[in-house]
C-alpha distance (Angstrom), angle and dihedral (degrees) to the residues before:
residue distance angle dihedral
M1 . . .
A2 3.90 . .
R3 3.82 120.2 .
K4 3.71 121.7 -105.5
Y5 3.74 96.0 -149.6
S6 3.86 128.3 32.9
K7 3.85 117.1 -120.8
S8 3.71 90.6 -115.1
A9 3.82 91.2 54.7
G10 3.78 87.9 56.0
K11 3.88 88.8 52.8
D12 3.78 89.3 53.1
V13 3.78 90.8 54.4
E14 3.76 90.6 44.0
R15 3.80 90.9 54.2
E16 3.83 92.1 48.3
M17 3.87 91.0 48.9
K18 3.85 89.5 52.5
K19 3.83 89.2 54.2
F20 3.87 88.6 47.3
N21 3.74 92.1 52.1
K22 3.75 90.4 48.1
G23 3.90 87.9 53.1
T24 3.94 90.8 -122.8
L25 3.82 100.2 106.0
K26 3.83 111.4 114.8
S27 3.73 127.3 -168.1
G28 3.83 127.5 -142.7
K29 3.84 135.1 48.9
G30 3.75 109.9 -29.7
G31 3.83 92.7 -4.0
K32 3.81 90.3 -74.8
G33 3.92 93.9 130.8
G34 3.73 126.7 83.4
T35 3.79 129.5 -70.5
V36 3.78 116.3 -73.7
K37 3.75 113.9 -109.5
S38 3.87 105.4 -175.9
R39 3.86 133.3 59.8
A40 3.81 88.8 -137.6
Q41 3.80 91.2 59.2
A42 3.82 90.9 46.2
I43 3.81 91.5 52.1
A44 3.97 90.2 47.7
I45 3.79 88.2 53.5
G46 3.78 92.6 50.5
L47 3.85 92.1 48.2
S48 3.87 89.3 46.9
E49 3.77 91.2 55.3
A50 3.85 90.5 49.2
R51 3.77 89.3 50.4
K52 3.74 89.7 52.7
E53 3.77 94.3 52.7
G54 3.82 89.1 49.4
K55 3.76 99.2 -111.4
K56 3.86 123.9 153.1
V57 3.83 104.3 -81.6
P58 3.86 124.3 142.9
R59 3.79 119.1 -112.8
K60 3.82 120.0 -82.8
A61 3.77 111.5 -92.2
T62 3.75 110.6 -113.7
G63 3.85 130.8 -162.0
R64 3.74 128.4 0.6
N65 3.79 98.0 -55.7
G66 3.72 96.1 60.0
G67 3.82 95.5 -108.8
R68 3.77 95.2 -60.3
K69 3.79 116.6 153.7
K70 3.79 118.4 -120.1
T71 3.72 117.2 -110.4
S72 3.74 123.2 -146.3
S73 3.75 118.5 -120.1
């Protein structure tokens, strides 16, 4: 079965998590925002960086149903 995320995308998330654990990870454009307080936000930043670099990462979930398509009954 195919991988959902590339290995290099996982490395990006790992790098951001290390910054988060040190307490040096900032949010916002250019890192001018406040310090990141949650693990989920740190992971989202790592995935966002991977997307910008064109790595294999699934699309962002949108809306309440997590981006799933509606099926006709």
